[in-house]
Each structure stands twice: as C-alpha cells, then as structure tokens.
HTML snippet that shows the backbone in 3Dmol.js (N, CA, C, O; Angstrom):
<script src="https://3Dmol.org/build/3Dmol-min.js"></script>
<div id="view" style="width:600px;height:400px;position:relative"></div>
<script>
const pdb = `
ATOM      1  N   UNK A   1     -11.854   8.877   9.003  1.00  0.00           N
ATOM      2  CA  UNK A   1     -11.583   9.428  10.306  1.00  0.00           C
ATOM      3  C   UNK A   1     -12.641   8.893  11.269  1.00  0.00           C
ATOM      4  O   UNK A   1     -13.826   8.831  10.940  1.00  0.00           O
ATOM      5  N   UNK A   2     -12.193   8.514  12.454  1.00  0.00           N
ATOM      6  CA  UNK A   2     -13.096   7.922  13.443  1.00  0.00           C
ATOM      7  C   UNK A   2     -12.868   8.592  14.800  1.00  0.00           C
ATOM      8  O   UNK A   2     -11.734   8.710  15.264  1.00  0.00           O
ATOM      9  N   UNK A   3     -13.954   9.023  15.423  1.00  0.00           N
ATOM     10  CA  UNK A   3     -13.868   9.634  16.749  1.00  0.00           C
ATOM     11  C   UNK A   3     -13.915   8.538  17.814  1.00  0.00           C
ATOM     12  O   UNK A   3     -14.743   7.629  17.755  1.00  0.00           O
ATOM     13  N   UNK A   4     -13.016   8.642  18.780  1.00  0.00           N
ATOM     14  CA  UNK A   4     -12.979   7.710  19.898  1.00  0.00           C
ATOM     15  C   UNK A   4     -13.306   8.451  21.193  1.00  0.00           C
ATOM     16  O   UNK A   4     -13.217   9.678  21.246  1.00  0.00           O
ATOM     17  N   UNK A   5     -13.682   7.716  22.230  1.00  0.00           N
ATOM     18  CA  UNK A   5     -13.937   8.375  23.513  1.00  0.00           C
ATOM     19  C   UNK A   5     -12.696   9.136  23.998  1.00  0.00           C
ATOM     20  O   UNK A   5     -11.565   8.757  23.696  1.00  0.00           O
ATOM     21  N   UNK A   6     -12.925  10.193  24.738  1.00  0.00           N
ATOM     22  CA  UNK A   6     -11.827  10.985  25.267  1.00  0.00           C
ATOM     23  C   UNK A   6     -11.307  12.020  24.299  1.00  0.00           C
ATOM     24  O   UNK A   6     -10.229  12.576  24.506  1.00  0.00           O
ATOM     25  N   UNK A   7     -12.057  12.288  23.243  1.00  0.00           N
ATOM     26  CA  UNK A   7     -11.639  13.301  22.281  1.00  0.00           C
ATOM     27  C   UNK A   7     -10.543  12.850  21.333  1.00  0.00           C
ATOM     28  O   UNK A   7      -9.904  13.684  20.690  1.00  0.00           O
ATOM     29  N   UNK A   8     -10.313  11.556  21.233  1.00  0.00           N
ATOM     30  CA  UNK A   8      -9.286  11.042  20.332  1.00  0.00           C
ATOM     31  C   UNK A   8      -9.852  10.852  18.932  1.00  0.00           C
ATOM     32  O   UNK A   8     -11.052  10.638  18.757  1.00  0.00           O
ATOM     33  N   UNK A   9      -8.980  10.933  17.946  1.00  0.00           N
ATOM     34  CA  UNK A   9      -9.356  10.728  16.545  1.00  0.00           C
ATOM     35  C   UNK A   9      -8.434   9.671  15.941  1.00  0.00           C
ATOM     36  O   UNK A   9      -7.232   9.675  16.209  1.00  0.00           O
ATOM     37  N   UNK A  10      -8.976   8.781  15.142  1.00  0.00           N
ATOM     38  CA  UNK A  10      -8.195   7.804  14.397  1.00  0.00           C
ATOM     39  C   UNK A  10      -8.381   8.114  12.915  1.00  0.00           C
ATOM     40  O   UNK A  10      -9.507   8.209  12.428  1.00  0.00           O
ATOM     41  N   UNK A  11      -7.283   8.269  12.217  1.00  0.00           N
ATOM     42  CA  UNK A  11      -7.319   8.546  10.785  1.00  0.00           C
ATOM     43  C   UNK A  11      -6.638   7.396  10.072  1.00  0.00           C
ATOM     44  O   UNK A  11      -5.496   7.060  10.386  1.00  0.00           O
ATOM     45  N   UNK A  12      -7.316   6.794   9.127  1.00  0.00           N
ATOM     46  CA  UNK A  12      -6.725   5.741   8.313  1.00  0.00           C
ATOM     47  C   UNK A  12      -6.622   6.263   6.891  1.00  0.00           C
ATOM     48  O   UNK A  12      -7.584   6.799   6.340  1.00  0.00           O
ATOM     49  N   UNK A  13      -5.439   6.100   6.303  1.00  0.00           N
ATOM     50  CA  UNK A  13      -5.221   6.613   4.956  1.00  0.00           C
ATOM     51  C   UNK A  13      -4.198   5.755   4.236  1.00  0.00           C
ATOM     52  O   UNK A  13      -3.390   5.068   4.862  1.00  0.00           O
ATOM     53  N   UNK A  14      -4.243   5.803   2.933  1.00  0.00           N
ATOM     54  CA  UNK A  14      -3.246   5.157   2.088  1.00  0.00           C
ATOM     55  C   UNK A  14      -2.482   6.289   1.409  1.00  0.00           C
ATOM     56  O   UNK A  14      -3.062   7.088   0.674  1.00  0.00           O
ATOM     57  N   UNK A  15      -1.171   6.349   1.664  1.00  0.00           N
ATOM     58  CA  UNK A  15      -0.344   7.422   1.107  1.00  0.00           C
ATOM     59  C   UNK A  15       0.970   6.840   0.607  1.00  0.00           C
ATOM     60  O   UNK A  15       1.396   5.785   1.076  1.00  0.00           O
ATOM     61  N   UNK A  16       1.616   7.512  -0.336  1.00  0.00           N
ATOM     62  CA  UNK A  16       2.934   7.064  -0.792  1.00  0.00           C
ATOM     63  C   UNK A  16       3.958   7.204   0.339  1.00  0.00           C
ATOM     64  O   UNK A  16       3.886   8.133   1.143  1.00  0.00           O
ATOM     65  N   UNK A  17       4.894   6.284   0.387  1.00  0.00           N
ATOM     66  CA  UNK A  17       5.924   6.315   1.421  1.00  0.00           C
ATOM     67  C   UNK A  17       6.677   7.638   1.418  1.00  0.00           C
ATOM     68  O   UNK A  17       7.023   8.147   2.484  1.00  0.00           O
ATOM     69  N   UNK A  18       6.934   8.196   0.262  1.00  0.00           N
ATOM     70  CA  UNK A  18       7.661   9.461   0.178  1.00  0.00           C
ATOM     71  C   UNK A  18       6.946  10.572   0.944  1.00  0.00           C
ATOM     72  O   UNK A  18       7.594  11.480   1.466  1.00  0.00           O
ATOM     73  N   UNK A  19       5.631  10.508   1.012  1.00  0.00           N
ATOM     74  CA  UNK A  19       4.865  11.513   1.744  1.00  0.00           C
ATOM     75  C   UNK A  19       4.959  11.319   3.249  1.00  0.00           C
ATOM     76  O   UNK A  19       4.627  12.228   4.010  1.00  0.00           O
ATOM     77  N   UNK A  20       5.405  10.148   3.688  1.00  0.00           N
ATOM     78  CA  UNK A  20       5.483   9.858   5.120  1.00  0.00           C
ATOM     79  C   UNK A  20       6.829  10.229   5.733  1.00  0.00           C
ATOM     80  O   UNK A  20       6.979  10.178   6.954  1.00  0.00           O
ATOM     81  N   UNK A  21       7.795  10.595   4.925  1.00  0.00           N
ATOM     82  CA  UNK A  21       9.141  10.829   5.432  1.00  0.00           C
ATOM     83  C   UNK A  21       9.203  11.932   6.477  1.00  0.00           C
ATOM     84  O   UNK A  21      10.015  11.850   7.399  1.00  0.00           O
ATOM     85  N   UNK A  22       8.381  12.946   6.364  1.00  0.00           N
ATOM     86  CA  UNK A  22       8.389  14.032   7.343  1.00  0.00           C
ATOM     87  C   UNK A  22       7.143  14.006   8.228  1.00  0.00           C
ATOM     88  O   UNK A  22       6.893  14.954   8.972  1.00  0.00           O
ATOM     89  N   UNK A  23       6.369  12.938   8.153  1.00  0.00           N
ATOM     90  CA  UNK A  23       5.094  12.894   8.878  1.00  0.00           C
ATOM     91  C   UNK A  23       5.269  12.916  10.390  1.00  0.00           C
ATOM     92  O   UNK A  23       4.510  13.598  11.077  1.00  0.00           O
ATOM     93  N   UNK A  24       6.243  12.193  10.927  1.00  0.00           N
ATOM     94  CA  UNK A  24       6.432  12.154  12.379  1.00  0.00           C
ATOM     95  C   UNK A  24       6.683  13.551  12.928  1.00  0.00           C
ATOM     96  O   UNK A  24       6.105  13.933  13.946  1.00  0.00           O
ATOM     97  N   UNK A  25       7.531  14.308  12.267  1.00  0.00           N
ATOM     98  CA  UNK A  25       7.825  15.675  12.702  1.00  0.00           C
ATOM     99  C   UNK A  25       6.588  16.555  12.594  1.00  0.00           C
ATOM    100  O   UNK A  25       6.288  17.316  13.514  1.00  0.00           O
ATOM    101  N   UNK A  26       5.876  16.459  11.494  1.00  0.00           N
ATOM    102  CA  UNK A  26       4.670  17.269  11.305  1.00  0.00           C
ATOM    103  C   UNK A  26       3.588  16.921  12.323  1.00  0.00           C
ATOM    104  O   UNK A  26       2.914  17.807  12.848  1.00  0.00           O
ATOM    105  N   UNK A  27       3.427  15.621  12.599  1.00  0.00           N
ATOM    106  CA  UNK A  27       2.413  15.188  13.558  1.00  0.00           C
ATOM    107  C   UNK A  27       2.733  15.711  14.957  1.00  0.00           C
ATOM    108  O   UNK A  27       1.843  16.196  15.655  1.00  0.00           O
ATOM    109  N   UNK A  28       3.985  15.615  15.365  1.00  0.00           N
ATOM    110  CA  UNK A  28       4.374  16.145  16.676  1.00  0.00           C
ATOM    111  C   UNK A  28       4.082  17.635  16.766  1.00  0.00           C
ATOM    112  O   UNK A  28       3.597  18.124  17.786  1.00  0.00           O
ATOM    113  N   UNK A  29       4.381  18.347  15.693  1.00  0.00           N
ATOM    114  CA  UNK A  29       4.147  19.783  15.658  1.00  0.00           C
ATOM    115  C   UNK A  29       2.655  20.107  15.750  1.00  0.00           C
ATOM    116  O   UNK A  29       2.262  21.017  16.481  1.00  0.00           O
ATOM    117  N   UNK A  30       1.830  19.372  15.017  1.00  0.00           N
ATOM    118  CA  UNK A  30       0.389  19.631  14.991  1.00  0.00           C
ATOM    119  C   UNK A  30      -0.315  19.247  16.287  1.00  0.00           C
ATOM    120  O   UNK A  30      -1.357  19.811  16.621  1.00  0.00           O
ATOM    121  N   UNK A  31       0.258  18.280  17.025  1.00  0.00           N
ATOM    122  CA  UNK A  31      -0.431  17.752  18.205  1.00  0.00           C
ATOM    123  C   UNK A  31       0.292  18.055  19.509  1.00  0.00           C
ATOM    124  O   UNK A  31      -0.005  17.449  20.538  1.00  0.00           O
ATOM    125  N   UNK A  32       1.236  18.984  19.475  1.00  0.00           N
ATOM    126  CA  UNK A  32       2.030  19.330  20.667  1.00  0.00           C
ATOM    127  C   UNK A  32       2.672  18.082  21.270  1.00  0.00           C
ATOM    128  O   UNK A  32       2.756  17.943  22.490  1.00  0.00           O
ATOM    129  N   UNK A  33       3.122  17.182  20.407  1.00  0.00           N
ATOM    130  CA  UNK A  33       3.824  15.983  20.860  1.00  0.00           C
ATOM    131  C   UNK A  33       2.934  14.852  21.335  1.00  0.00           C
ATOM    132  O   UNK A  33       3.445  13.832  21.798  1.00  0.00           O
ATOM    133  N   UNK A  34       1.612  14.996  21.237  1.00  0.00           N
ATOM    134  CA  UNK A  34       0.687  13.985  21.761  1.00  0.00           C
ATOM    135  C   UNK A  34       0.272  12.940  20.728  1.00  0.00           C
ATOM    136  O   UNK A  34      -0.207  11.870  21.104  1.00  0.00           O
ATOM    137  N   UNK A  35       0.442  13.222  19.449  1.00  0.00           N
ATOM    138  CA  UNK A  35      -0.010  12.310  18.407  1.00  0.00           C
ATOM    139  C   UNK A  35       0.946  11.149  18.207  1.00  0.00           C
ATOM    140  O   UNK A  35       2.136  11.253  18.506  1.00  0.00           O
ATOM    141  N   UNK A  36       0.427  10.055  17.707  1.00  0.00           N
ATOM    142  CA  UNK A  36       1.258   8.907  17.352  1.00  0.00           C
ATOM    143  C   UNK A  36       0.682   8.276  16.088  1.00  0.00           C
ATOM    144  O   UNK A  36      -0.463   8.530  15.716  1.00  0.00           O
ATOM    145  N   UNK A  37       1.501   7.449  15.436  1.00  0.00           N
ATOM    146  CA  UNK A  37       1.019   6.796  14.222  1.00  0.00           C
ATOM    147  C   UNK A  37       1.727   5.460  14.027  1.00  0.00           C
ATOM    148  O   UNK A  37       2.784   5.204  14.605  1.00  0.00           O
ATOM    149  N   UNK A  38       1.131   4.635  13.215  1.00  0.00           N
ATOM    150  CA  UNK A  38       1.748   3.383  12.783  1.00  0.00           C
ATOM    151  C   UNK A  38       1.634   3.316  11.274  1.00  0.00           C
ATOM    152  O   UNK A  38       0.757   3.936  10.673  1.00  0.00           O
ATOM    153  N   UNK A  39       2.535   2.555  10.671  1.00  0.00           N
ATOM    154  CA  UNK A  39       2.498   2.361   9.221  1.00  0.00           C
ATOM    155  C   UNK A  39       2.598   0.872   8.929  1.00  0.00           C
ATOM    156  O   UNK A  39       3.232   0.118   9.667  1.00  0.00           O
ATOM    157  N   UNK A  40       1.972   0.475   7.861  1.00  0.00           N
ATOM    158  CA  UNK A  40       2.166  -0.877   7.368  1.00  0.00           C
ATOM    159  C   UNK A  40       2.115  -0.848   5.842  1.00  0.00           C
ATOM    160  O   UNK A  40       1.378  -0.063   5.246  1.00  0.00           O
ATOM    161  N   UNK A  41       2.901  -1.704   5.236  1.00  0.00           N
ATOM    162  CA  UNK A  41       2.954  -1.775   3.783  1.00  0.00           C
ATOM    163  C   UNK A  41       1.646  -2.336   3.252  1.00  0.00           C
ATOM    164  O   UNK A  41       1.210  -3.417   3.650  1.00  0.00           O
ATOM    165  N   UNK A  42       1.031  -1.595   2.357  1.00  0.00           N
ATOM    166  CA  UNK A  42      -0.203  -2.056   1.725  1.00  0.00           C
ATOM    167  C   UNK A  42       0.106  -2.794   0.435  1.00  0.00           C
ATOM    168  O   UNK A  42      -0.581  -3.751   0.078  1.00  0.00           O
ATOM    169  N   UNK A  43       1.138  -2.350  -0.259  1.00  0.00           N
ATOM    170  CA  UNK A  43       1.480  -2.979  -1.523  1.00  0.00           C
ATOM    171  C   UNK A  43       2.319  -2.038  -2.359  1.00  0.00           C
ATOM    172  O   UNK A  43       2.754  -0.986  -1.892  1.00  0.00           O
ATOM    173  N   UNK A  44       2.533  -2.422  -3.569  1.00  0.00           N
ATOM    174  CA  UNK A  44       3.314  -1.631  -4.503  1.00  0.00           C
ATOM    175  C   UNK A  44       2.412  -1.177  -5.646  1.00  0.00           C
ATOM    176  O   UNK A  44       1.560  -1.931  -6.115  1.00  0.00           O
ATOM    177  N   UNK A  45       2.606   0.034  -6.077  1.00  0.00           N
ATOM    178  CA  UNK A  45       1.844   0.604  -7.185  1.00  0.00           C
ATOM    179  C   UNK A  45       2.825   1.238  -8.161  1.00  0.00           C
ATOM    180  O   UNK A  45       3.913   1.645  -7.754  1.00  0.00           O
ATOM    181  N   UNK A  46       2.470   1.331  -9.430  1.00  0.00           N
ATOM    182  CA  UNK A  46       3.325   2.034 -10.389  1.00  0.00           C
ATOM    183  C   UNK A  46       3.465   3.509 -10.001  1.00  0.00           C
ATOM    184  O   UNK A  46       2.532   4.120  -9.479  1.00  0.00           O
ATOM    185  N   UNK A  47       4.626   4.054 -10.264  1.00  0.00           N
ATOM    186  CA  UNK A  47       4.867   5.468 -10.009  1.00  0.00           C
ATOM    187  C   UNK A  47       4.214   6.267 -11.134  1.00  0.00           C
ATOM    188  O   UNK A  47       4.384   5.929 -12.306  1.00  0.00           O
ATOM    189  N   UNK A  48       3.462   7.333 -10.792  1.00  0.00           N
ATOM    190  CA  UNK A  48       2.864   8.154 -11.853  1.00  0.00           C
ATOM    191  C   UNK A  48       3.951   8.726 -12.764  1.00  0.00           C
ATOM    192  O   UNK A  48       5.057   9.004 -12.300  1.00  0.00           O
ATOM    193  N   UNK A  49       3.653   8.904 -14.055  1.00  0.00           N
ATOM    194  CA  UNK A  49       4.667   9.354 -15.024  1.00  0.00           C
ATOM    195  C   UNK A  49       5.386  10.642 -14.632  1.00  0.00           C
ATOM    196  O   UNK A  49       6.596  10.747 -14.830  1.00  0.00           O
ATOM    197  N   UNK A  50       4.674  11.622 -14.081  1.00  0.00           N
ATOM    198  CA  UNK A  50       5.337  12.880 -13.720  1.00  0.00           C
ATOM    199  C   UNK A  50       6.334  12.679 -12.577  1.00  0.00           C
ATOM    200  O   UNK A  50       7.396  13.302 -12.574  1.00  0.00           O
ATOM    201  N   UNK A  51       6.012  11.832 -11.620  1.00  0.00           N
ATOM    202  CA  UNK A  51       6.924  11.536 -10.511  1.00  0.00           C
ATOM    203  C   UNK A  51       8.086  10.689 -11.020  1.00  0.00           C
ATOM    204  O   UNK A  51       9.230  10.888 -10.612  1.00  0.00           O
ATOM    205  N   UNK A  52       7.794   9.755 -11.901  1.00  0.00           N
ATOM    206  CA  UNK A  52       8.839   8.924 -12.487  1.00  0.00           C
ATOM    207  C   UNK A  52       9.876   9.792 -13.195  1.00  0.00           C
ATOM    208  O   UNK A  52      11.077   9.548 -13.081  1.00  0.00           O
ATOM    209  N   UNK A  53       9.415  10.793 -13.920  1.00  0.00           N
ATOM    210  CA  UNK A  53      10.325  11.689 -14.622  1.00  0.00           C
ATOM    211  C   UNK A  53      11.203  12.455 -13.637  1.00  0.00           C
ATOM    212  O   UNK A  53      12.397  12.625 -13.882  1.00  0.00           O
ATOM    213  N   UNK A  54      10.636  12.917 -12.535  1.00  0.00           N
ATOM    214  CA  UNK A  54      11.416  13.616 -11.506  1.00  0.00           C
ATOM    215  C   UNK A  54      12.499  12.708 -10.921  1.00  0.00           C
ATOM    216  O   UNK A  54      13.625  13.150 -10.692  1.00  0.00           O
ATOM    217  N   UNK A  55      12.159  11.449 -10.682  1.00  0.00           N
ATOM    218  CA  UNK A  55      13.124  10.486 -10.136  1.00  0.00           C
ATOM    219  C   UNK A  55      14.267  10.278 -11.118  1.00  0.00           C
ATOM    220  O   UNK A  55      15.434  10.281 -10.728  1.00  0.00           O
ATOM    221  N   UNK A  56      13.933  10.097 -12.395  1.00  0.00           N
ATOM    222  CA  UNK A  56      14.957   9.879 -13.425  1.00  0.00           C
ATOM    223  C   UNK A  56      15.869  11.096 -13.531  1.00  0.00           C
ATOM    224  O   UNK A  56      17.089  10.952 -13.603  1.00  0.00           O
ATOM    225  N   UNK A  57      15.286  12.291 -13.540  1.00  0.00           N
ATOM    226  CA  UNK A  57      16.095  13.511 -13.651  1.00  0.00           C
ATOM    227  C   UNK A  57      17.010  13.675 -12.439  1.00  0.00           C
ATOM    228  O   UNK A  57      18.170  14.058 -12.591  1.00  0.00           O
ATOM    229  N   UNK A  58      16.509  13.393 -11.251  1.00  0.00           N
ATOM    230  CA  UNK A  58      17.326  13.491 -10.043  1.00  0.00           C
ATOM    231  C   UNK A  58      18.485  12.499 -10.098  1.00  0.00           C
ATOM    232  O   UNK A  58      19.612  12.833  -9.731  1.00  0.00           O
ATOM    233  N   UNK A  59      18.209  11.296 -10.550  1.00  0.00           N
ATOM    234  CA  UNK A  59      19.255  10.284 -10.682  1.00  0.00           C
ATOM    235  C   UNK A  59      20.310  10.730 -11.703  1.00  0.00           C
ATOM    236  O   UNK A  59      21.511  10.613 -11.462  1.00  0.00           O
ATOM    237  N   UNK A  60      19.847  11.233 -12.825  1.00  0.00           N
ATOM    238  CA  UNK A  60      20.791  11.670 -13.858  1.00  0.00           C
ATOM    239  C   UNK A  60      21.652  12.827 -13.365  1.00  0.00           C
ATOM    240  O   UNK A  60      22.847  12.873 -13.659  1.00  0.00           O
ATOM    241  N   UNK A  61      21.069  13.760 -12.621  1.00  0.00           N
ATOM    242  CA  UNK A  61      21.856  14.860 -12.051  1.00  0.00           C
ATOM    243  C   UNK A  61      22.886  14.334 -11.058  1.00  0.00           C
ATOM    244  O   UNK A  61      24.019  14.814 -11.023  1.00  0.00           O
ATOM    245  N   UNK A  62      22.496  13.347 -10.250  1.00  0.00           N
ATOM    246  CA  UNK A  62      23.440  12.804  -9.268  1.00  0.00           C
ATOM    247  C   UNK A  62      24.600  12.091  -9.967  1.00  0.00           C
ATOM    248  O   UNK A  62      25.739  12.156  -9.504  1.00  0.00           O
ATOM    249  N   UNK A  63      24.315  11.419 -11.067  1.00  0.00           N
ATOM    250  CA  UNK A  63      25.369  10.726 -11.828  1.00  0.00           C
ATOM    251  C   UNK A  63      26.306  11.717 -12.503  1.00  0.00           C
ATOM    252  O   UNK A  63      27.482  11.424 -12.722  1.00  0.00           O
ATOM    253  N   UNK A  64      25.771  12.907 -12.835  1.00  0.00           N
ATOM    254  CA  UNK A  64      26.575  13.932 -13.489  1.00  0.00           C
ATOM    255  C   UNK A  64      27.314  14.805 -12.482  1.00  0.00           C
ATOM    256  O   UNK A  64      28.103  15.668 -12.867  1.00  0.00           O
ATOM    257  N   UNK A  65      27.060  14.585 -11.188  1.00  0.00           N
ATOM    258  CA  UNK A  65      27.720  15.373 -10.152  1.00  0.00           C
ATOM    259  C   UNK A  65      27.124  16.732  -9.930  1.00  0.00           C
ATOM    260  O   UNK A  65      27.786  17.617  -9.387  1.00  0.00           O
ATOM    261  N   UNK A  66      25.870  16.925 -10.341  1.00  0.00           N
ATOM    262  CA  UNK A  66      25.193  18.209 -10.148  1.00  0.00           C
ATOM    263  C   UNK A  66      24.545  18.210  -8.767  1.00  0.00           C
ATOM    264  O   UNK A  66      23.811  17.288  -8.414  1.00  0.00           O
ATOM    265  N   UNK A  67      24.827  19.262  -7.988  1.00  0.00           N
ATOM    266  CA  UNK A  67      24.296  19.383  -6.622  1.00  0.00           C
ATOM    267  C   UNK A  67      22.796  19.678  -6.644  1.00  0.00           C
ATOM    268  O   UNK A  67      22.290  20.344  -7.547  1.00  0.00           O
ATOM    269  N   UNK A  68      22.089  19.157  -5.614  1.00  0.00           N
ATOM    270  CA  UNK A  68      20.666  19.454  -5.444  1.00  0.00           C
ATOM    271  C   UNK A  68      20.511  20.861  -4.888  1.00  0.00           C
ATOM    272  O   UNK A  68      21.400  21.375  -4.208  1.00  0.00           O
ATOM    273  N   UNK A  69      19.377  21.473  -5.183  1.00  0.00           N
ATOM    274  CA  UNK A  69      19.075  22.823  -4.695  1.00  0.00           C
ATOM    275  C   UNK A  69      18.546  22.772  -3.290  1.00  0.00           C
ATOM    276  O   UNK A  69      18.236  23.812  -2.709  1.00  0.00           O
TER     277      UNK A  69
END
`;
const viewer = $3Dmol.createViewer("view");
viewer.addModel(pdb, "pdb");
viewer.setStyle({}, {cartoon: {color: "spectrum"}});
viewer.zoomTo();
viewer.render();
</script>
C-alpha cells in the first residue's frame, strides 16, 4: 500500500481472478463510487487441491443436471 498526495492510496496485490469477479462492486461500495482499479495478468499458477475439488464437483453436478444452491 502506498500513500499519494491528496489522501489517495495505491494498493498493489496479486489475487486469483475468481476473487476479482465482485471487486468492482465492492470497491464502489467501499469508496462511495470514487475508487478505481486496473488488472493485468501476472501468470498462471496451479489450483490448490481443495479448490480443484470444488471445481470438479461443481462440473460433475452441472453434467448431472443438479441445480446450484
């Protein structure tokens, strides 16, 4: 996190894309519509085993026609 003149803050972070899906909405809510962000691809990483299992189970449910909760 870096403080800029005028009370601005710059935050640089590396996060999974899945965590960014609702970020724009959350940022607007937290900053009364004043915040902005940019994203760039850093690279690809293996999915952790617990998340991989969730993805596989979700796919299998979709193939079986089971509705999501």
